[in-house]
N, C-alpha and C positions, 0 to 999 in steps of 0.2 A: 567519698568512695576512693579507695586506694588505686593509684595508677601503677603499682608494682606489678610486673608481669608474673604470670604463673608459668613456670618452666615445665611442670609435669606434663608428660605426653609429647613434648617437643623434641625429645632426643631420639625418636624413632627415625631410622634411615631406611629408605627403600631397599629391599634385598638385593636388587641388581646394581646398586650404585657403587662406584669405586671412587676413592679420593685421589686427587692429583698427587703425584710424587715428584713432579718436575722441579728443577733447581729454582725456577722463578717462584714457585709456590703459590701463584694466584690461579684460582680455578674460576670457571664460569659462575659457580655459586658465590664465590667471593665478590665477583663483579656485581652480581645481583644484590648482595648485601650492601655493597657500596652505593648502588643506585637507590636502595631503600633509605639509607642514611641521608643521602643528599636530598631525598624527598621529605625528610623529617619523619619517616615512618619507622620508629625504633622497634615497635612490636614485631613488624614484619622482618626487620633486620635480625632480631633475636631468633625468630623462628627459623629463618634461612640459615643463620649461623649455626644453630644447634643441629639442624639437619645435615649441614655440610661437614661439621667437625665433631659432632657429639660422640661418635664411636672412638675416634682417636683420642679425644680428651678423656674419655672413660678409660681407655687402655692405659694412658699415662697415669691417671690418678690411681688406678689399681696397682700399677707397678710401683708407684711411690709409696702407697699406703699399705698394700698387702691385705686389705680388708674390703670386701665388696660393699658392705654397708657404709663404711667411711668414704669409699671411692664414689658411691652414688651421691652422698651428701656433698662431696667436694665438687662433683660435676654440676650439681644444681647451684651451689654457691658460685661457681665459676661463671655460669651463664647469667645469674642474677647480677653479679658484679660487672659483667660485660655490659649488660643493659644500662647500668648506672654510669659506666665509663664511656658509652658511645659518643657523648658530646665532645669528649676530649680526644677521640680517635681521629687522626689526621691522614691515615693511609700512607704514612711514610715507609712502612715495611709491610710484609705479608700479614694478612689478617690472622692466619693460623698461628704465626709466631707470637703476635700480640695476645691472642687467646691463651696460648700455652703458658705465657708468662703469668697471666692471671691464675691459671690452674696450678702452676708451681707454687705461687704464694699461698693459695688456699690449702694446698697439701702441706706446706711447711707449717702453717698455723695449726692444722689438724695434728701434725706430729708433735708440735709444742704442747698442745692441750693434752695429748695422750701420754706424754713422757717418753722415755727411751726404752720401751719394751722391745726386746729383740724381735726382728721381723719373723724369724722362724718359730717363735713361741706364740704368735697370735692365732686366734680362731681355732684352737685345738679342740674346742668343745663341739665343733661341727662334725658329726660322724659321717664319713663317706658311705655311699650305698653299695659299693662293689669293689672287688680287688683292683680293677682298673683305676677307679677313682682314688683309692688309697695310694697306688703307685704314682699316679699323676700328682697327687698332693705332696708326696714325699719329694718328687723331683722339683716341684715348685718351691717347697720350703728350702731345699738345698740351694736352689738358684738364688732365692731371697737372702739366705744366710751369706752366700758369697758376695752378693751385691752390698750387703750391710758392711762388708769389710772395705769397700771402696770409698774414698773420700767423697763426702756429700756433693760437692760442686761437680766432681767428675762423674759421679753416679747419675746426677740429674741430666748432665749433657748426654751421657750414653743413652739414657732412657728416652730423652727427647728425640735423639737421632734414630734409634732402632725400634722403640715402642711407639713413639709419636710419629715416626716416619718423616721427620723434618729434614730438610736439607741443612748443610752446615751453616749456610747463611741465616736460615730460620732459627737454628739452635743458638747462633750468636745473638740474634735479635731477642729471642726469648730469655736469654741469660744476661743480657745487657753487656756483652763483651764483643770483641771483634772476631771475625771468622777464623783467623789463624789460632786464636786462643781457644775457640770452640773445638777446632780440629785437635789441638793439643790435649784438651781435657778428655775428649773421646778416646784418643790414642792411649793416654795414660790409664784410663779406666779399663780398656781392653787388655793392656799389658798386665795390669794388676789382677784381672780375672784369670788370665792365662797362668800367671804365677801361682795364684791360689789353687787353680785347677791341678797344676802339677804337684803341689804340696798335698792335695787330697788323695793322690794315687798311692 
């Protein structure tokens, strides 16, 4: 019998729950995950990890991939990979940053498999149901098209910071760089987006 966990159904987060946005990056949920890992209960750690960070990982994957189906797959892959990597997790940095680093790699692999289809051209076959959805979709496609013009390493840092809601320290940990470099990447991405926005007018 396989010991591989089933992640389906674990990514539900209670409606009233809010995720920590503090600089330290450790939440009560993260401490509970760490307790479960110390007790050798990886399944419970996975469930708690998914509840604590499932939404933010999902937002990051959607921002990186631009496709809900691919983002859902990447989220599932992220948590399955996290389960397999729990033995090597030493708690040296925030759990969320460690998890987002895994999500980044899963999304990068998905993009490699898919090829370099421009973000704004994806999922055009999904017909919106109303004028508001059409307008929202057009805005999203315009935003994705602008993001596609930002250097990939800087785009990732920007999305980790503002979509994933990571602190700069956590962005640095997720990207494998130091904090000043993380700040610089985000700053350059914002400058590039401002420049592109001016050119669009």
